[in-house]
C-alpha positions as CSV (number, residue, x, y, z in Angstrom):
1,X,130.6,101.1,121.0
2,X,129.9,97.8,120.8
3,X,126.3,98.4,122.1
4,X,125.9,101.5,119.6
5,X,126.7,99.1,116.7
6,X,124.5,95.9,117.9
7,X,121.6,98.4,118.1
8,X,122.4,99.8,114.9
9,X,122.5,96.3,112.8
10,X,119.1,95.6,115.0
11,X,117.7,98.6,113.2
12,X,118.9,98.0,110.1
13,X,117.5,94.5,110.1
14,X,114.2,95.2,111.0
15,X,113.7,97.9,108.6
16,X,114.9,95.3,105.9
17,X,112.5,92.6,107.3
18,X,109.7,95.6,107.3
19,X,110.1,96.2,103.7
20,X,110.2,92.7,102.7
21,X,107.0,91.8,104.6
22,X,105.2,94.8,102.9
23,X,106.1,93.7,99.9
24,X,105.1,90.4,100.4
25,X,101.5,91.5,101.8
26,X,101.2,93.9,98.9
27,X,102.1,90.9,96.7
28,X,98.9,89.3,97.5
29,X,95.7,89.7,95.4
30,X,93.4,92.0,96.9
31,X,90.9,88.9,97.3
32,X,93.5,87.4,99.7
33,X,93.9,90.7,101.5
34,X,90.3,91.0,101.8
35,X,90.0,87.3,103.2
36,X,92.6,88.1,105.7
37,X,91.1,91.5,106.4
38,X,94.2,93.4,106.0
39,X,93.6,95.0,102.5
40,X,94.3,98.7,103.0
41,X,96.2,98.6,106.3
42,X,99.1,96.2,105.1
43,X,102.0,99.0,106.6
44,X,100.2,98.6,109.9
45,X,100.0,95.0,109.9
46,X,104.0,94.6,108.5
47,X,104.8,97.2,111.5
48,X,103.1,95.0,113.8
49,X,104.9,92.0,112.3
50,X,108.3,92.9,112.7
51,X,108.4,95.8,115.5
52,X,105.3,94.5,117.7
53,X,103.2,97.2,118.0
């Protein structure tokens, strides 16, 4: 049971971190996103940062 709860809490923390990261990336100006070469792929960048895919 403890392992199941640990996995659940880890998943919840990752989802929160993903949403915060995505929000921060989207808050950047378009010019900044273009300079960082992430314009249009913010979801992928956030996913890679949090989940490592």
